[in-house]
C-alpha positions as a Markdown table, in Angstrom:
| # | Residue | x | y | z |
|---|---|---|---|---|
| 1 | Met | 7.1 | 16.5 | 44.6 |
| 2 | Val | 10.5 | 15.3 | 43.7 |
| 3 | Arg | 11.4 | 18.7 | 42.4 |
| 4 | Thr | 10.3 | 20.3 | 45.6 |
| 5 | Phe | 12.6 | 18.0 | 47.6 |
| 6 | Leu | 15.5 | 18.8 | 45.2 |
| 7 | Ile | 15.0 | 22.5 | 45.3 |
| 8 | Thr | 14.9 | 22.6 | 49.1 |
| 9 | Gly | 18.1 | 20.5 | 49.2 |
| 10 | Glu | 16.7 | 17.3 | 50.8 |
| 11 | Tyr | 18.3 | 15.0 | 48.2 |
| 12 | Ser | 20.8 | 17.2 | 46.4 |
| 13 | Ser | 23.8 | 15.1 | 47.2 |
| 14 | Ser | 22.5 | 12.1 | 45.2 |
| 15 | Trp | 23.3 | 11.7 | 41.5 |
| 16 | Ile | 20.0 | 9.9 | 41.1 |
| 17 | Ala | 18.2 | 13.0 | 42.3 |
| 18 | Thr | 20.1 | 15.1 | 39.8 |
| 19 | Ile | 19.0 | 12.8 | 36.9 |
| 20 | Leu | 15.4 | 12.8 | 38.1 |
| 21 | Phe | 15.5 | 16.6 | 38.3 |
| 22 | Thr | 16.9 | 17.2 | 34.8 |
| 23 | Leu | 15.4 | 14.3 | 32.9 |
| 24 | Pro | 11.9 | 15.7 | 32.4 |
| 25 | Lys | 13.2 | 18.8 | 30.7 |
| 26 | Tyr | 15.1 | 16.9 | 28.0 |
| 27 | Val | 12.8 | 13.9 | 27.2 |
| 28 | Pro | 10.6 | 15.7 | 24.7 |
| 29 | Ala | 13.6 | 17.1 | 22.8 |
| 30 | Ala | 15.3 | 13.8 | 22.8 |
| 31 | Ile | 12.2 | 12.0 | 21.5 |
| 32 | Ala | 11.8 | 14.6 | 18.7 |
| 33 | Ile | 15.5 | 14.4 | 17.7 |
| 34 | Gly | 15.4 | 10.6 | 17.7 |
| 35 | Ala | 12.2 | 10.5 | 15.6 |
| 36 | Gly | 13.5 | 12.9 | 13.1 |
| 37 | Trp | 16.8 | 11.0 | 12.7 |
| 38 | Tyr | 14.9 | 7.7 | 12.4 |
| 39 | Leu | 12.6 | 9.1 | 9.6 |
| 40 | Leu | 15.5 | 10.7 | 7.7 |
| 41 | Arg | 17.6 | 7.6 | 7.9 |
| 42 | Asn | 15.0 | 4.9 | 7.1 |
| 43 | Tyr | 12.7 | 6.5 | 4.6 |
| 44 | Ser | 13.5 | 7.9 | 1.1 |
| 45 | Cys | 11.0 | 10.1 | -0.7 |
| 46 | Asn | 9.7 | 7.0 | -2.7 |
| 47 | Asp | 8.8 | 5.2 | 0.5 |
| 48 | Leu | 6.6 | 7.8 | 2.0 |
| 49 | Gly | 2.9 | 7.9 | 1.2 |
| 50 | Ala | 3.0 | 11.1 | -0.8 |
| 51 | Glu | 3.6 | 11.2 | -4.5 |
| 52 | Pro | 7.2 | 12.3 | -5.2 |
| 53 | Thr | 7.7 | 15.0 | -7.7 |
| 54 | Pro | 10.7 | 15.4 | -10.0 |
| 55 | Glu | 11.9 | 18.2 | -7.7 |
| 56 | Thr | 11.8 | 16.1 | -4.6 |
| 57 | Cys | 13.3 | 12.9 | -6.0 |
| 58 | Glu | 15.6 | 13.9 | -8.8 |
| 59 | Ala | 16.6 | 10.5 | -10.3 |
| 60 | Glu | 19.5 | 10.5 | -12.7 |
| 61 | Val | 20.8 | 8.0 | -15.2 |
| 62 | Tyr | 24.5 | 7.9 | -16.1 |
| 63 | Val | 25.1 | 7.4 | -19.8 |
| 64 | Glu | 28.2 | 7.4 | -22.0 |
| 65 | His | 27.9 | 9.5 | -25.1 |
| 66 | Lys | 30.7 | 10.1 | -27.5 |
| 67 | Gly | 33.2 | 8.8 | -25.0 |
| 68 | Leu | 32.0 | 11.1 | -22.2 |
| 69 | Lys | 30.0 | 10.1 | -19.2 |
| 70 | Gln | 26.9 | 12.2 | -18.7 |
| 71 | Thr | 23.9 | 12.3 | -16.4 |
| 72 | Val | 20.4 | 12.5 | -17.7 |
| 73 | Lys | 17.7 | 13.7 | -15.3 |
| 74 | Ala | 14.5 | 11.6 | -15.1 |
| 75 | Lys | 12.3 | 14.6 | -15.8 |
| 76 | Asn | 14.0 | 15.1 | -19.2 |
| 77 | Ile | 13.4 | 11.5 | -20.3 |
| 78 | Val | 10.5 | 11.0 | -22.7 |
| 79 | Phe | 10.5 | 7.2 | -22.9 |
| 80 | Leu | 12.7 | 4.1 | -22.6 |
| 81 | Lys | 12.9 | 1.4 | -25.2 |
| 82 | Ser | 14.4 | -2.0 | -24.8 |
| 83 | Ala | 16.8 | -3.2 | -27.4 |
| 84 | Gly | 18.2 | -6.6 | -26.3 |
| 85 | Asn | 21.0 | -6.0 | -23.7 |
| 86 | Tyr | 20.7 | -2.3 | -24.3 |
| 87 | Val | 18.2 | 0.4 | -23.4 |
| 88 | Glu | 17.5 | 3.3 | -25.6 |
| 89 | Ile | 16.8 | 6.5 | -23.6 |
| 90 | Val | 14.9 | 9.1 | -25.6 |
| 91 | Cys | 15.1 | 12.6 | -24.1 |
| 92 | Asp | 14.0 | 16.1 | -25.0 |
| 93 | Ala | 17.6 | 16.8 | -26.2 |
| 94 | Gly | 18.4 | 13.6 | -28.0 |
| 95 | Cys | 18.8 | 9.8 | -27.7 |
| 96 | Phe | 21.3 | 7.8 | -25.6 |
| 97 | Ile | 22.0 | 4.1 | -25.5 |
| 98 | Gln | 23.0 | 2.4 | -22.3 |
| 99 | Arg | 24.1 | -1.2 | -21.7 |
| 100 | Gly | 21.9 | -3.0 | -19.2 |
| 101 | Thr | 18.5 | -4.5 | -19.0 |
| 102 | Phe | 15.3 | -2.7 | -19.4 |
| 103 | Lys | 14.0 | -3.9 | -16.1 |
| 104 | Gln | 17.0 | -2.7 | -14.1 |
| 105 | Leu | 16.8 | 0.8 | -15.6 |
| 106 | Leu | 13.0 | 0.9 | -15.1 |
| 107 | Asp | 13.4 | -0.1 | -11.4 |
| 108 | Ser | 15.9 | 2.7 | -10.8 |
| 109 | Met | 13.4 | 5.3 | -12.0 |
| 110 | Pro | 10.8 | 6.9 | -9.7 |
| 111 | Lys | 7.6 | 4.8 | -9.7 |
| 112 | Ser | 5.3 | 7.8 | -9.8 |
| 113 | Met | 7.0 | 9.2 | -13.0 |
| 114 | Phe | 7.4 | 6.1 | -15.2 |
| 115 | Ala | 5.1 | 3.3 | -16.3 |
| 116 | Gln | 5.7 | 0.4 | -18.5 |
| 117 | Val | 3.2 | 0.4 | -21.4 |
| 118 | His | 4.6 | -2.5 | -23.5 |
| 119 | Arg | 7.1 | -5.3 | -23.1 |
| 120 | Ser | 9.7 | -3.0 | -24.7 |
| 121 | Tyr | 8.5 | 0.5 | -23.7 |
| 122 | Ala | 8.2 | 2.6 | -20.6 |
| 123 | Val | 7.0 | 6.2 | -20.7 |
| 124 | Asn | 7.4 | 9.3 | -18.6 |
| 125 | Leu | 3.9 | 10.0 | -17.3 |
| 126 | Thr | 4.5 | 13.7 | -17.3 |
| 127 | Lys | 5.0 | 13.6 | -21.1 |
| 128 | Leu | 1.7 | 12.0 | -22.0 |
| 129 | Glu | -0.4 | 13.9 | -24.6 |
| 130 | Lys | -3.2 | 11.4 | -25.5 |
| 131 | Leu | -4.2 | 7.8 | -25.6 |
| 132 | Ser | -6.0 | 6.6 | -28.7 |
| 133 | Ser | -7.3 | 3.4 | -30.1 |
| 134 | Thr | -6.6 | 2.0 | -33.6 |
| 135 | Glu | -9.0 | 0.2 | -35.9 |
| 136 | Asn | -7.8 | -3.3 | -34.8 |
| 137 | Gly | -8.4 | -2.5 | -31.1 |
| 138 | Asn | -4.8 | -1.8 | -30.1 |
| 139 | Ser | -3.9 | 1.4 | -28.3 |
| 140 | Val | -1.3 | 4.0 | -29.0 |
| 141 | Leu | 0.1 | 6.7 | -26.8 |
| 142 | Thr | 1.1 | 10.1 | -28.2 |
| 143 | Leu | 3.9 | 11.8 | -26.2 |
| 144 | Ser | 4.9 | 15.4 | -25.9 |
| 145 | Asn | 7.5 | 15.1 | -28.7 |
| 146 | Gln | 4.7 | 13.7 | -31.0 |
| 147 | Gln | 6.1 | 10.2 | -31.0 |
| 148 | Lys | 3.6 | 7.3 | -30.9 |
| 149 | Ile | 4.2 | 4.4 | -28.6 |
| 150 | Pro | 2.3 | 1.1 | -28.7 |
| 151 | Val | 0.3 | 0.0 | -25.6 |
| 152 | Ser | -0.1 | -3.7 | -25.1 |
| 153 | Lys | -3.3 | -5.3 | -23.9 |
| 154 | Arg | -1.6 | -6.2 | -20.6 |
| 155 | Tyr | -0.9 | -2.6 | -19.7 |
| 156 | Lys | -3.9 | -0.9 | -21.4 |
| 157 | Arg | -6.2 | -0.7 | -18.4 |
| 158 | Ala | -3.6 | 0.8 | -16.1 |
| 159 | Ile | -2.5 | 3.4 | -18.6 |
| 160 | Lys | -6.1 | 4.3 | -19.4 |
| 161 | Ser | -6.8 | 5.0 | -15.7 |
| 162 | Ile | -3.6 | 7.1 | -15.5 |
| 163 | Ala | -4.5 | 9.0 | -18.6 |
| 164 | Leu | -8.0 | 9.7 | -17.3 |
| 165 | Ser | -6.7 | 10.9 | -14.0 |
| 166 | Gln | -4.4 | 13.5 | -15.6 |
């Protein structure tokens, strides 16, 4: 009805009428743009409900090796090992040592890719080969590079469920 009055020229001199005439056209577009901007600004790929993949969330670790600073991609890391105030980063291509705490480095990695399996070890879940038990009841993980990593009793149940789901 308002548009009919505006088209016929009844209220064309009022600026309020102009806003009422053009507003309904742009409201859906403004809402869509605002919602998209809000989602991009406030959510990273780890915050959304979907499991991030190495391609969607490419985490990198900066290490110094032979005097040069390098980046190591999370998908290339096989496992992390705590060594006091240092963390040993074992990759497909080699081994790097970085100063910092194990917890800080583990927190910077994608949660869907890495899991802590021992007080001193965290493994890349995409590199798991098998989970086996020893004679004394302890568990051992075998990784893609054929290294064996101990699994503590504290993390055994979680790792077993992850290994069964893969």
